[in-house]
DOLUMSE-576084 format. One line per field, with one value per residue: residue number from 1; residue in one letter; x, y, z of N, C-alpha, C, CB in turn. Coordinates in nm, 3 decimals. Each point is the difference from the previous one (the first is absolute). Glycine has a CB too. Layout:
% DOLUMSE-576084
i c(NUM / ...)
aa c(a / ...)
nxx c(X / ...)
nyy c(Y / ...)
nzz c(Z / ...)
caxx c(X / ...)
cayy c(Y / ...)
cazz c(Z / ...)
cxx c(X / ...)
cyy c(Y / ...)
czz c(Z / ...)
cbxx c(X / ...)
cbyy c(Y / ...)
cbzz c(Z / ...)
This chain:
% DOLUMSE-576084
i c(1 / 2 / 3 / 4 / 5 / 6 / 7 / 8 / 9 / 10 / 11 / 12 / 13 / 14 / 15 / 16 / 17 / 18 / 19 / 20 / 21 / 22 / 23 / 24 / 25 / 26 / 27 / 28 / 29 / 30 / 31 / 32 / 33 / 34 / 35 / 36 / 37 / 38 / 39 / 40 / 41 / 42 / 43 / 44 / 45 / 46 / 47 / 48 / 49 / 50 / 51 / 52 / 53 / 54 / 55 / 56 / 57 / 58 / 59 / 60 / 61 / 62 / 63 / 64 / 65 / 66 / 67 / 68 / 69 / 70 / 71 / 72 / 73 / 74 / 75 / 76 / 77 / 78 / 79 / 80 / 81)
aa c(x / x / x / x / x / x / x / x / x / x / x / x / x / x / x / x / x / x / x / x / x / x / x / x / x / x / x / x / x / x / x / x / x / x / x / x / x / x / x / x / x / x / x / x / x / x / x / x / x / x / x / x / x / x / x / x / x / x / x / x / x / x / x / x / x / x / x / x / x / x / x / x / x / x / x / x / x / x / x / x / x)
nxx c(-1.022 / 0.284 / -0.221 / 0.209 / -0.087 / -0.036 / 0.251 / 0.108 / -0.408 / 0.195 / -0.066 / -0.254 / 0.283 / -0.122 / -0.091 / 0.062 / -0.180 / 0.329 / -0.056 / 0.173 / -0.333 / 0.077 / -0.252 / -0.081 / -0.276 / -0.156 / 0.069 / 0.174 / 0.125 / 0.366 / 0.213 / 0.335 / 0.080 / -0.298 / 0.260 / 0.139 / -0.165 / -0.027 / 0.348 / 0.147 / -0.040 / -0.376 / -0.122 / 0.130 / -0.260 / -0.008 / 0.252 / -0.040 / 0.348 / 0.084 / 0.013 / 0.138 / -0.188 / 0.083 / 0.133 / -0.352 / 0.140 / 0.008 / -0.207 / -0.169 / -0.012 / -0.211 / -0.133 / 0.326 / 0.036 / 0.226 / -0.312 / 0.074 / 0.046 / 0.208 / -0.098 / 0.196 / -0.013 / -0.083 / 0.161 / 0.174 / 0.012 / 0.214 / -0.053 / 0.333 / -0.281)
nyy c(-0.908 / 0.240 / 0.088 / -0.193 / 0.375 / -0.110 / 0.353 / 0.258 / 0.055 / 0.119 / -0.221 / -0.155 / -0.241 / -0.250 / -0.062 / -0.301 / -0.032 / 0.064 / 0.378 / -0.042 / 0.113 / 0.164 / -0.080 / 0.343 / -0.146 / 0.009 / -0.237 / 0.349 / -0.226 / 0.184 / -0.103 / 0.016 / 0.116 / 0.117 / -0.130 / 0.202 / 0.309 / -0.004 / 0.290 / -0.362 / -0.259 / 0.342 / -0.141 / 0.214 / -0.088 / 0.120 / 0.171 / -0.421 / -0.039 / 0.041 / -0.242 / -0.041 / 0.036 / -0.296 / -0.054 / -0.176 / -0.291 / 0.010 / -0.231 / 0.239 / 0.215 / -0.285 / 0.259 / 0.392 / 0.175 / 0.196 / 0.092 / -0.028 / 0.404 / 0.264 / 0.069 / 0.282 / 0.206 / 0.294 / -0.068 / -0.174 / 0.402 / -0.279 / -0.104 / -0.042 / -0.133)
nzz c(0.796 / 0.005 / -0.175 / -0.017 / -0.228 / -0.405 / 0.144 / 0.355 / 0.038 / -0.149 / -0.306 / -0.026 / 0.053 / -0.002 / 0.334 / -0.106 / 0.229 / -0.041 / 0.105 / 0.313 / 0.054 / 0.263 / 0.093 / 0.142 / 0.062 / -0.434 / -0.042 / -0.057 / -0.204 / 0.056 / -0.330 / 0.305 / -0.242 / 0.171 / 0.253 / -0.066 / -0.044 / 0.411 / 0.193 / 0.220 / -0.304 / 0.028 / -0.108 / -0.201 / 0.106 / 0.322 / 0.015 / -0.057 / -0.079 / -0.370 / 0.221 / -0.265 / -0.036 / 0.090 / -0.310 / -0.010 / 0.173 / -0.295 / 0.292 / 0.084 / -0.444 / 0.034 / 0.222 / 0.044 / -0.304 / 0.046 / -0.084 / -0.279 / 0.148 / -0.268 / 0.369 / -0.183 / 0.191 / -0.244 / 0.331 / -0.118 / 0.072 / 0.009 / -0.321 / 0.133 / -0.178)
caxx c(0.102 / 0.064 / -0.042 / 0.144 / 0.028 / 0.074 / 0.132 / 0.077 / -0.043 / 0.057 / 0.020 / -0.086 / 0.051 / -0.006 / 0.015 / -0.062 / 0.009 / 0.130 / 0.131 / 0.002 / -0.042 / -0.048 / -0.110 / -0.017 / -0.103 / -0.057 / 0.084 / 0.030 / 0.074 / 0.080 / 0.079 / 0.056 / 0.073 / -0.144 / 0.025 / 0.124 / 0.000 / -0.147 / 0.068 / -0.020 / -0.046 / -0.141 / -0.133 / -0.066 / -0.141 / 0.001 / 0.154 / 0.004 / 0.125 / -0.005 / 0.075 / -0.011 / -0.147 / 0.039 / 0.009 / -0.131 / 0.060 / -0.159 / -0.081 / -0.135 / -0.062 / -0.109 / -0.202 / -0.028 / 0.091 / 0.011 / -0.117 / 0.014 / -0.065 / 0.169 / -0.031 / 0.081 / -0.031 / 0.064 / 0.079 / 0.239 / 0.086 / 0.160 / 0.059 / 0.151 / -0.022)
cayy c(-0.001 / 0.056 / 0.042 / -0.032 / 0.119 / -0.076 / 0.010 / 0.119 / 0.130 / 0.174 / -0.011 / -0.079 / -0.095 / -0.135 / -0.080 / -0.140 / -0.024 / -0.069 / 0.137 / 0.082 / 0.133 / 0.060 / 0.018 / 0.002 / -0.087 / 0.027 / -0.088 / 0.079 / -0.091 / 0.073 / -0.086 / 0.100 / 0.112 / 0.196 / -0.025 / 0.013 / 0.210 / 0.070 / 0.057 / -0.083 / -0.131 / 0.045 / 0.011 / 0.123 / -0.001 / 0.030 / 0.049 / -0.118 / -0.113 / -0.161 / -0.144 / -0.113 / -0.103 / -0.163 / -0.046 / -0.073 / -0.098 / -0.020 / -0.077 / -0.024 / 0.126 / -0.097 / 0.022 / 0.101 / 0.061 / 0.196 / 0.037 / 0.049 / 0.123 / 0.100 / 0.102 / 0.077 / 0.097 / 0.161 / 0.064 / -0.093 / 0.094 / 0.013 / -0.131 / 0.019 / -0.055)
cazz c(-0.136 / -0.142 / -0.116 / -0.045 / -0.070 / -0.098 / -0.077 / 0.152 / -0.004 / 0.007 / -0.156 / -0.071 / -0.010 / 0.003 / 0.102 / 0.054 / 0.143 / 0.057 / -0.012 / 0.114 / -0.019 / 0.138 / 0.010 / 0.157 / 0.118 / -0.119 / -0.136 / -0.096 / -0.045 / 0.023 / -0.048 / 0.028 / -0.002 / 0.033 / 0.171 / 0.052 / -0.036 / 0.036 / 0.116 / 0.110 / -0.102 / 0.005 / -0.123 / -0.042 / -0.034 / 0.193 / 0.060 / 0.150 / 0.032 / -0.124 / 0.045 / -0.162 / 0.004 / 0.050 / -0.092 / -0.070 / -0.087 / -0.144 / 0.022 / 0.082 / -0.103 / -0.129 / 0.022 / 0.016 / -0.084 / 0.064 / -0.084 / -0.141 / 0.080 / 0.004 / 0.045 / 0.043 / 0.091 / -0.038 / 0.049 / -0.014 / 0.022 / 0.024 / -0.109 / -0.102 / -0.119)
cxx c(0.078 / -0.070 / 0.137 / -0.008 / 0.102 / 0.112 / -0.001 / -0.105 / 0.025 / 0.024 / -0.052 / 0.112 / 0.000 / 0.053 / -0.068 / 0.012 / 0.161 / 0.095 / -0.012 / -0.101 / -0.029 / -0.123 / -0.035 / -0.154 / -0.143 / 0.003 / 0.022 / 0.101 / 0.146 / 0.157 / 0.158 / 0.093 / -0.140 / 0.040 / 0.082 / 0.055 / -0.082 / 0.145 / -0.064 / -0.099 / -0.185 / -0.072 / -0.035 / -0.126 / -0.075 / 0.128 / 0.010 / 0.106 / -0.036 / 0.108 / -0.044 / -0.051 / 0.023 / -0.042 / -0.121 / 0.069 / -0.085 / -0.096 / -0.116 / -0.060 / -0.092 / -0.124 / 0.029 / 0.093 / 0.052 / -0.062 / 0.029 / -0.069 / 0.142 / -0.099 / 0.143 / -0.014 / 0.080 / 0.038 / 0.124 / 0.069 / 0.185 / 0.057 / 0.157 / -0.021 / 0.026)
cyy c(0.116 / -0.040 / -0.097 / 0.039 / -0.036 / 0.141 / 0.218 / 0.097 / 0.147 / -0.043 / -0.064 / -0.089 / -0.141 / -0.074 / -0.145 / -0.030 / -0.010 / 0.153 / 0.063 / 0.145 / 0.057 / 0.028 / 0.126 / -0.015 / 0.047 / -0.084 / 0.078 / -0.050 / 0.130 / -0.068 / 0.093 / 0.072 / 0.159 / -0.023 / 0.094 / 0.170 / 0.127 / 0.040 / -0.125 / -0.108 / 0.039 / 0.007 / 0.130 / 0.020 / 0.008 / 0.037 / -0.146 / -0.100 / -0.070 / -0.086 / -0.050 / -0.049 / -0.128 / -0.044 / -0.142 / -0.095 / -0.060 / -0.172 / 0.054 / 0.182 / -0.061 / 0.065 / 0.101 / 0.133 / 0.161 / 0.067 / 0.064 / 0.202 / 0.090 / 0.122 / 0.103 / 0.156 / 0.145 / 0.043 / -0.076 / 0.078 / -0.064 / -0.105 / 0.030 / -0.075 / 0.028)
czz c(-0.106 / -0.091 / -0.082 / -0.190 / -0.146 / -0.064 / 0.136 / -0.068 / -0.048 / -0.170 / -0.102 / -0.044 / 0.051 / 0.141 / -0.007 / 0.131 / 0.048 / 0.024 / 0.157 / 0.004 / 0.151 / 0.030 / 0.163 / 0.033 / -0.113 / -0.090 / -0.142 / -0.056 / -0.041 / -0.089 / 0.057 / -0.041 / 0.008 / 0.137 / 0.061 / -0.053 / 0.139 / 0.182 / 0.159 / -0.088 / 0.090 / -0.090 / -0.045 / -0.038 / 0.208 / 0.114 / 0.088 / -0.046 / -0.128 / 0.058 / -0.142 / 0.002 / -0.065 / -0.138 / 0.018 / -0.017 / -0.089 / -0.035 / 0.061 / -0.099 / -0.081 / 0.080 / 0.113 / -0.070 / 0.011 / -0.116 / -0.121 / -0.011 / 0.011 / 0.073 / 0.006 / 0.041 / -0.047 / 0.123 / 0.076 / -0.055 / 0.013 / -0.100 / -0.073 / -0.095 / -0.140)
cbxx c(-0.155 / 0.208 / -0.149 / 0.049 / -0.026 / -0.239 / -0.030 / 0.339 / -0.029 / 0.168 / 0.142 / -0.206 / 0.064 / 0.025 / 0.023 / 0.044 / -0.244 / -0.013 / -0.036 / 0.251 / -0.104 / 0.175 / -0.018 / 0.214 / 0.136 / 0.034 / -0.122 / -0.085 / -0.239 / -0.167 / -0.196 / -0.075 / 0.249 / -0.306 / -0.010 / 0.041 / -0.070 / -0.372 / 0.000 / 0.029 / 0.304 / 0.054 / -0.113 / 0.179 / 0.036 / -0.176 / -0.003 / -0.282 / 0.029 / -0.054 / -0.021 / 0.121 / -0.161 / -0.058 / 0.273 / -0.149 / 0.145 / 0.199 / 0.168 / 0.090 / 0.203 / 0.125 / -0.162 / -0.105 / -0.113 / 0.259 / -0.117 / -0.048 / -0.222 / 0.207 / -0.214 / 0.090 / -0.038 / -0.147 / -0.196 / -0.006 / -0.252 / -0.004 / -0.282 / 0.173 / -0.117)
cbyy c(-0.179 / 0.003 / 0.285 / -0.239 / 0.140 / -0.226 / -0.226 / -0.018 / -0.141 / 0.108 / 0.034 / 0.161 / 0.178 / 0.031 / 0.217 / -0.086 / -0.131 / -0.287 / 0.101 / -0.109 / -0.053 / 0.082 / -0.287 / 0.163 / 0.045 / 0.176 / -0.224 / 0.169 / -0.232 / 0.084 / -0.123 / -0.084 / -0.179 / 0.025 / -0.232 / -0.310 / -0.094 / -0.208 / 0.331 / 0.192 / -0.268 / 0.092 / -0.184 / 0.022 / -0.199 / -0.183 / 0.329 / -0.007 / -0.043 / 0.117 / -0.056 / -0.037 / 0.194 / -0.044 / 0.130 / 0.147 / -0.038 / 0.203 / -0.140 / -0.187 / 0.139 / -0.299 / -0.279 / -0.144 / -0.183 / 0.024 / 0.020 / -0.342 / -0.140 / -0.056 / -0.140 / -0.174 / -0.203 / 0.079 / 0.153 / -0.245 / 0.134 / 0.068 / -0.046 / 0.031 / -0.039)
cbzz c(0.017 / 0.052 / 0.071 / 0.236 / 0.263 / -0.069 / -0.420 / 0.073 / 0.128 / 0.304 / 0.079 / -0.070 / -0.042 / -0.260 / 0.112 / -0.193 / -0.015 / -0.158 / -0.306 / 0.008 / -0.253 / -0.004 / -0.167 / 0.034 / 0.342 / 0.043 / 0.092 / 0.087 / -0.097 / 0.249 / -0.237 / 0.109 / -0.174 / -0.167 / -0.021 / -0.007 / -0.335 / -0.167 / -0.150 / 0.234 / -0.045 / 0.129 / 0.098 / -0.049 / -0.332 / -0.044 / 0.032 / 0.086 / 0.290 / -0.265 / 0.302 / -0.066 / -0.021 / 0.290 / -0.040 / -0.115 / 0.157 / -0.176 / -0.004 / 0.352 / -0.023 / -0.084 / -0.038 / 0.194 / -0.131 / 0.139 / 0.188 / -0.098 / 0.164 / -0.287 / 0.120 / -0.119 / 0.196 / -0.191 / -0.009 / -0.069 / 0.127 / 0.269 / -0.078 / 0.152 / 0.144)
């Protein structure tokens, strides 16, 4: 199950579970502004492709809550945010 992280790893923008966000296979999480600045929309951490993060229905967040652990990436020099 996806963690649904609460922030952009690059600019630390708050991302609610229903907000648009981009993730890679390791679930590195990026806001749309930062993701749009990555060459070929590739994750700056692993080089993998980014996909739009799915939205977990609000009713399911009750029993399967989103993560509250914030992750930031020191390797994110590409960020436009």
